[in-house]
N, C-alpha and C positions, 0 to 999 in steps of 0.2 A: 664712060662706064668702067673701063679698065682702071682708071685712076681711083674711082670710088672703091672698087674691089680691093685695090692695093692698100688704100687707107684703112679699110676695115680689117684687112689681114694684119697690117702693122699694129693697129690698136689691139687686136686680139692677142698678138704675140707679146706686146708689152704687158697687157693684163695678166697673161699666163706666167710671164717671167716674175711679175710682182707676187703672184700667188705662191709660187714655189721657191721664193727667195729663201736661201738656206738660213736656218736659225742656229744660234749657239745655245745648246740645251744642257743643263746640268741635271742628272738623275741622282737622287739621294735615297738609298735603300739600306738603312742601317740595321735592319733585322736579319739575323743569321739563319733564316728559315729557307731551306732549299726549295720546298714546294711552292712557297710564295714567289721567290725570285724566278722560278721556272716560267711562271706566267708573264711576269714583266719583261723577261729577256727577249721574248718574241717581239714585243712592242718596241723595245729599245733598238733591236736589230733593224726593225722596219724603218724607224726614224732615220737611222744611219743609211740604210739603203736608198732612202728618198732624198739623200743629199744633205741632211742636217748634221751639224757637228755635235756629236753626243759625248759628253764626259759623265761617266757613271761611278759613283761611290758605292761599293758593295763588298760583300764577302766572297763574291763569285766572279773573279776576273776571267776574261775569256782565255781559253787555251790556245786558240788560233786568232791571229790578228784580223780585224775587220776594218775596212776603210771607213773613215769618219767616226770611228768608235774608240774611245780612250778610257782606260780604267784608272781609278784611284782605289787600290786594293786595301781592304781591311782584313784580308785572309789571314788567319792565324791568331787574331787578337781576341776572338771568342770562338767557342765550339760551335760548329755547324750543327743546327738543330734537326736531327733525325731520330731523336730519342723516342722511346716507346713509353706510352702512358698506360695507366691501368685500364684494362678493357671493361671494367665494371664502373658505371657512373654512379656517383653518390654525391650528396651535398658536400661532404668532406673533400671529395676529389675535385669538385667545381671550385671550392675555396683554395685548394692547392694550385689549381690552374690559374686562378686570379693572382695568387702570390707570384707564380712564375711569370705571368704577363707583366706585372707591374715591376718586378725586380729586373727582369731582362730589358724592359723599356728604358729604365733609368741607366742601366749599364750601357746599353746601346748609345745613349746620349753622350756619356763620358768618353767612350771609345771613339765615337765620331769626332768630337771636338778636340780630343788629344792628338789625333793623327796629324803628323807634320804636313803632309800633302793637302789635307783639308784646310789646315791653318793657312797655308800659302794662298788659298783662294781668296780669303778676305784680306790678308796682309798685302797681296799684290793688286787688290782691288779688281779681281777678274770680273769681266762683264759677261752676263748671260742674258739672253732674250727671255728665257723661261726656266723655271725649275719644275721638274716632275718628281713626285715623291710618293712613298707608300703611306697610307693612312692605316696604322695598326695600333701598336701599344706605346707609342711615344709621339709627341708633337715637337720634339726638339729640332727636327729638320725645318720646321717652319721658322724658327728663330734664325737659323743659318740663311734660309732664303730671304728673310727680311733684311739681314745685314748685307746681302749681296744685291739687294734692290731689284729683285726679279719677281714677276707674277708667278703664281703657283697653280699647277694642275695636279690634282691628287689621284691616286689609284688604289684600288683594293682588289683582293682576290677571294672575297667571301661576303656573306651578308653583313650588314651593319653591326658594329659593336654597340653596346648600350650608350656609351658617351659620344657617339658620332651623330646621332639623330638631330639633336638641337642645333648643331653648328650649320646644318643645311635647312633649318627652319621646319623640321619635321617633329611633330609631337608623337611620342611613342604611345601606342594604345595596346595593352596586353590582350585585349579581347579578340584581336584578329591579326595582329602583326607578329611575325615570327621572332623568336628570341634566340640569340646565337648559340646558347648552351643547352637549350631544352627542346624536347619534341612537342607536338601538338599542332604545328602548322598554323593555318588560319582559323581552325575550329577547336581551340583549346577547351578542355574541361574547366569547371570551376576551380578545381584544385591547381591545375596548371596555370590559370590566371593569377592565383595567389602567389604561386612560385615566381612567375614573371615579374609581378609587381614588386615583390620583396627584393629579388635579386637585381632587378633593374636599378632600384634605388641604391643597393649596396655597391654595384659596379661603378655607377656614376660618381657617387661620393668618394669611393676609394681611389678612383683614377685621378680625381682632382687633388686629393690630399697627398697621395703617395707617388704620383707620377708627374702631373703637371707642375705641382709646387716644387718638387725636387729638380725637375728639368729646368724650371725657371731660375733656380738658384745656380745650377750648373752653368747655364748660359751667362749668368751674371758674373761668373769668374772670368769670362773672356770678353763680354760686351756690357756696356752700361746703359744701353738704350733700347733694350728688347721689350716691346709691349707685352701685355699678358697673352700667353699662348692661346687661350680660348678665343681672344679677339682676333688673333692672326688666323686661327682656324676658320672663323667666319668670313674672312676675306679671300678664301680659296676661290679661284675663278670657276672651276668646275671639277667634278669628280667623275672619273671613268670607272663606273661600277661593273664589277664582273658578275652581272646578273642578266636575266633576259625574261621578257614578258611571258613566253611560252612555257618556261620552267617555273618561275617564281610567282607568276600571276601579276595582276594589277597591284599598284602600290601608291604611296603618297609622295613619290619623289618629285621635287621641284624640277624645273626645266634645266638647271645647271648640274643635275645628276644624270649622266648619260649612260644608258645600259649598253655595254660592249661585250657581254659574255660570249666567249667562243673564239676570241681572236688568237688564242694560243694553239688551236687545233690546226695541224698542218696536213698537207696531202699525204696519204699513207704511202709508205715505201714497201718494196717487195719483201716478203717474209723470208727468214732463213729456211733452207730446204727442209730441215727436220720438222720445223713447226708447220710449214706449209703442207707437207705430206700428211702430218698428223691430222690437220684440219680437213683437208680435201678428201682423205680416205674414210672420213666418218660417214656412216650411212645415215645417221639421224641428227647430224649436226653436232655443235660444240657449245659447252658452257665455259665461260671464262671467269676465273676467280682471282681477285687481287684485293688486298687490304692495305696497300701502300706499306708504310713502315709501322703500322699500328698493331698488326696481329702477327706475331713471330713465334717460331717453333718453341723457343725457350721460355716464352711467357704465357703461352696459351694453354688453358686447362685441357688435360687429356680428354675429358669427357666431351668437350665442345668439338674437338677435332674428330673424335669418333662419331659424333652426331652428324657432322658434315659429310664425312666419308660414308656413313651408313645411308644417308639420304641419296647421295650421288650414285651409290652402288645399285639403287633400285630404279635409276633412270637409264634409258638407252643411249643417251648422249655421251660423247667423249668429253673430257674435262682438261682444260689448260689452267694450271694453278701457279700463280706467282708465290713461291714458297721456298724459303732459304734452307729448310731442313732437307736432309738427304733421303728420308723415307716418310711414308704415311702408314697409319695402322692398316695392316692387311696387305700393303703394297698392291693396291688395285691396278689392274692392267689398263683400265680405260682412262687413267689420270696421268697427265704429262706434267711433271713439276720442274720448275726452274727458279733460280734465285732472281732472275731478271727476265722480263718478257716485254717486247715492244708493244705496249698496250694500245696505242692509237692504231697501229697497223693490224693488230689482232682484231680489234672491234670493227675495223672496216671490212673484214672478210664476210661475205654473205652467208657463210655457214655457221657463223657465231650467232647463237640464238638467244643467249641470256648472259647476264653479267651479275655475279654475286660480288657486291662491293661494300666498302666502309662508308660510302657516300661523301667522299671528299669532293670539293667543288670541281676540280679538274676531271676526275673520273666521271662525275655526273654530267659534266658538259660534253665529254667525248661520247658518252653513251647516247645522249639525245642527238648529238651531231650525226652519229652513224645509225640512229634508230634501233638500238639494242635495248630490249626490256631489262629492267634492273630488279634484283632482289637486294634491298638495302639493309645493312646491319650497322647503324651508326655507333661510333665508339667515343669520339672526342671532339671538342671544339665546336665548329659550325655544322658538324655532320648530322646531328639530330634535326636541325632546321632544314638542311638539304634533303634529308629523308622525308620530311613533311612535304617538301616541294615535289619530290619524286612521286609520292602516292597521290597527292591532290591533282597533279598535272596529268596523271595516267601513264607516266613513264615506267612505273613499276609498283612494287609492294615493299613493305618493310617488316623487319622482325628484330625485336630487341634481343641482345645477347643473353639476357636472363631467361627469355622464352625459348632459346635455341635448343630444341630436341630434334631427333631424326624425323619424327612424324610432322612436327610444325614446319620444319624446313622443306620437307618433301611437298607439303601442301602449297607452299609459296612457289616452289619451282614449277609445279604443275599448273599453277594459275598463270604465270608469265609465259610458259611454253605453249599455251593454247593459241591456235592460229588467229583467232579473233583478237586476242590481246596484242599479238605481234603486229597485226594490220593497223590497230589503233595507234601503236607506238610509231609506226612508219609514217602515218598521217601527222602525228605530232611533230616528228622530225622535219617533215616537209614544211609544216607551218613555221617551225623554228628557223629554218633556212630562208623563208620567204620575207626578206627585208629589203627596204629601198637602197640600203647601203650595207656592205659587209661590215662585221664588227671591227676589223682592223682599219678599214677605210674611215669608219665613224670615229674611232679613237684618234687617228692621225688628223682628221679634219678638225676636231674640237681642240686638239693640242695646238695646231697651227693658228686656229682662230683666237685662242686665248692670248697668243703672243701678238697677233696682228692688232687686236683690239684691247691691249692691256690696260688702257685708261677707262674702259667700260666696266660697269659693275654688273655681274651676272647673278649675284646672290639673290636668294629668296628675301623679299623685303621683311619678312617676319623675324629674321635673325637679329635685326636691329631694334625691334619693337620691345619696349620694356614689358616685363612679365605681367604687370597689372593691366596694361593695355591689350596684350595678346589674348588674355582670358576675358577681356571686357569688364574687369573689376570696377574701373572707374565709372563706366556707363551703368553697370548694375547698381553700384552704390548711389549714383545720381537718381536712378529710377526708383530705388527703394526709399531713399530719403525723400524724394518728391512725393511718393505715394503716402509715406508716413505724415509729411507736412499736410498734404491734401486731406487725408483722413482726419488729422488733428483739427484742421480748420473746419471741416464739415461737422466734427464732433462739437467744436466750440459754438458754431452757429446753431446747431441743434440744441445744445445745452442752454444757450441764451434764449432761444425761442421757447423752450420748455419753462425756463425760469420766468420769462415774460408772461406766458399763459397762466403759470401758477400764481404770479403776483396779481394778475388781472382777476383771477377767480377769487382770491382772498379779499381783494378790494370789493368785489361785488357782494361777497358774503357779508362783509362788514357793513356795507350800505344797506 
């Protein structure tokens, strides 16, 4: 009996050793967006903590060394993107956004491939078990991964961009699927469906012409055997999508798109004494306000700031506001302003009752994590889609900046501050946390699985199906042609019978 137990124990040990065998992983993150990399950084650190050897190409090298983590720094080669965009959305602004996305995507590709340390990877024929990379505004990294001969796991930090659906075998339907740049959620109006249809076609076409084609040519300056980037995109093993069922609802994701929204949220740390005292001394609780880098003192219209301050002045709650300005209109005593606040730690405090937000994915995720109701005012990028998720899930309400007046905002705050609303949000948060595996464990598991089973194809079969077969055009053509032929034969038979009867009648008359 003891021998059997010993054998079982040894087998278990060997299996566990095989399961946690360290991987040599390359991370490619050529987009200079700090808010994007902030999400991925937590995941990359966790890979290193779990014993994997992680080499990361990015604009954000670590300030402090971390065991098993190695940087290939692109810092200083492009401006880090914390820029402020217009707070008013328009078709012209969306067009300008597309130009920014496309031009920065192709520039990212050039900077990546020109870097001497990056070039050393393929010149020295470095061996990697896996490449993890961001899916955003360029597929250039896929060409580098192909040259290194490693399977790919992709990551995102937002809802899908228009050109990303087809590579995972998803057909975009504007009737109920969110669009990255527009509001409307899963219940768009007729006008919003028209918007989505037209802009979806524009973004897909423009990305292929002005990004993929340019990146393909840039890669050809260094390699002569890179397949079409769209084909490489279809060979991605899996996508770790920064979304979650309880926030964004059911969707059409295939099984190789794994929802891992929330892995960036860490355990809250103790607050600074001044902030802690301000919150805990509040008799009626606290409202927290942050718009990231989008809404700043020197770019925000004065009447909008006055509307916000006016609404807050009629509420009994205290206010913590991430605001880089030195003062606010009227210098209200119940508002604590600071150019930086530890958002996750603030939202974790039980006396924080509401969050006035720009609906960035990180902020939205932290709000649902801690069960804090949201008043969302989307400004840019995926924020309109996120605002739709917030409202439809029951996490909060939204207000457009064009509708922002003191009275409108006051009504929104009163809605989310109702005890019943708060209790529903707490239940939503509980459901969000109720998963068989934590978001980080899920992300790490599928990363390791993609390396362990690199010869397996995880993709949706539909990505390799020709368009005419996908839409059943060949079957439809066959059925239509068969019906036409069948009707033609019936017509001919009927015509012949009629002619025969007519001929018979004529003969009888002659007789």
